[in-house]
C-alpha positions, 0 to 999 in steps of 0.5 A: 758889690763885686769882689776881686780875688787878689792871688798875690801873683800880680807883682811877682809875675812879669809886666807882660803877663796879663793880669786876670782879675778874679771878680765876683759880679753881683748881677742882682746889684743896682751897681752897673756891671761895668762899674763892678769891674772897674772899681776893684781894678781901680782899688788895686792900682791906687793901692799899688798892688798892680805895678806900673806898666802891668798888662791887663787882660783884654776886653774880649777875653775878660768879657768871655770869662766874666760872662758879660757883653764886650761893651761892658768890659770895654766901658770898664777899661775905657773909664779907667783910661779916662781917669789916667789909671790905665793906658792903651797903646797900639801893639802893647795892649792896655797897661797900668799907667806908668806914671802921672805928671801933676804940674803946678800951673806957673811960668816954668819949663816942662823939662825943669818940672819933670826933673824936679818931680823925679822923672828922667826927661828926654827930648827928640827934636822932630823939626827945626825950620827957619821961615818967614812969618805969615799972618798967623806966625806974625800974630803969634809972635807979635811981629811983622809979616815976613820977619824971620822966625824959627818953628820947632817941634819936639817930642818930650819923653819921661822914662822913655814914655812919650808925654808931649808934642811941643811946637814953638815959634821963636824970633830968629837971631843970634840968640835963638836956641840951637837944635843941640841945645833944645835936645839937651835941655828945656826951652827956657834953659836954652833961652836963659843961656842967651840971656833971655828970661820970661817974666810973664805969659798968657796961657790957655788950657783945653782938651780935644781929640788927637789927630792921626799924627799926634796919636802916632807920636804919643802912642795913643789910639787914634781919636784919643783925648789929649790936653792942649796948652797955648802959651805966649811968653814975654820978657821984661820989656814986653817982647814976645820971646816964644809962642808954644802950642803943646799937646799932652797925653792926658793919661799921664799929665794934668795941671794943678791949680791952687784956689783961694776963696774971696774974702 
């Protein structure tokens, strides 16, 4: 199995100085070379010996230095990205993932969950549109076609890293949150300020490839995998109070389920 020589400079150097892993590959081993590269890096990250945000040597330089093919180093780094340990962003290279949000699955606000987890969230309202509901909007909000609704799209950051694109449909009216409210606080806090509170919701979670726009907003490579969530929330009268379609950077975000065995 490969061994990595940790010189002790990884935390002393600046985050923008590429970390160059001194890995001794065992070319006679049955363990694939890409795993021999990925595993020592994984151990260093999980042990906290590589700082969050630390730049990692690029795949071309690593392949040349370790005398392996570029696809080998690309797969090693790609596997670590897929596991959420590394993050690839255009213009800034491959870095140790700054943070990872593990969100318990429940009827809660993302903003509140982030604050409770010790993060500093920030919201940018990208659009806020009052419109007449078409067939899809009417179906999502359980309302009539032609009803006045609000569609808003927000970009949620944690510690200035883009985490999620939040698109929501809301019934339009005197109790609809304003752009100012949605900038300063989460959606559910904004609704609560108007006396509106969710008591139940229908939610689905999935994954797909990011669109070009989503990749740009989340600072991902185009075609990267993203986590998606759809939620329809209801008040105590059974009225839909919001429909959400959210897209998350899955390298920084996951849902946590608590499971109990039958019997």
